N, C-alpha and C positions, 0 to 999 in steps of 0.2 A: 564319861565316855562308855563305861560299862553298861549304864542304863540304856543308852542309845543302841548298843549292840543287842541287848536283851529285847528291847522294843522291836527292833528290826526282825529278829528271829521269830518273835511271837506273831508279828504282823504277817510274816511270810507263811507261818503255819495256819493262822486263822483264815486269811484270805485265799490261801492255796488249797483249802479243803474242797473248794468247788471245782478245782482243776483235776485233770487226769493225773495219775501217779507220775508219769514221765515229766509233765510240766511242773509238778510240785518239786521234783528233784532238781530240775533246771532252775527254778526260782530259788530254792535253798542254796544251790551252787552260786548263783549270782550274789546273794546276800553274804555268803561266807567270803567270797573273793573280794567284794567291795569293802567288807569290814576289815579284812586282812590288809588291803591296800591303804585304807585310812589309818589303821594302826601303825603301819610302817612309815607313813608320811608324817603323821603328827607326833608319834612317840610320846603318848601321854603318861607312860610309866617312867619312874626315875631310873630304874635299872634297865640298861640296854639288853642284858641277857634275858630278862623276862619278856621283852618285846620280841626278841628273836625266837624264843621258845614258843610264844603264842603264835607267831607267824608260821612256824613249823607245824604246829598243831592244826591251824587252819589249812595249811597245804596238804597235810595228810587227809583231812576230811574231804577236801576238794578232789583229791586224786581218787579217794574211795568212791565218792559219788559219781565221778566221771567213768571209772571202770565199771561201776554198777550199771550205768546207763549204756555203756558199750556192750556189756555182756548180756544184758536183759532188754536189748532193743527190740525192733520189729522182727528181727531174724530169729529163727529157732536156735536153741543152744547147740544143736548138732552142726550148724554152719560154722561155728568157731573151732578152728583146728586144735586148740589147746584142750578141748573137752570132748573131742570125737571119741567114739567108742571102739574104733578099730579101723582096719584098712578099708578104704572106699573102693 
């Protein structure tokens, strides 16, 4: 199972190089989420705690990519209230 995860991540990186950066991030997000779902459904590891910790790790990566896409989207950063420089 670990080799399949590694192969999916490498394939996303290799074939995603021709895509724009936003599409690369979305492709990586899809691969991470699908891997996390398969790991939770199949539970290939004997220790349930390791499965849960791995799922939490994938979740943190997915949230980080999603927030990066949100903050660095098509809008300028000044449009996001959390990083505005002062009163408008």
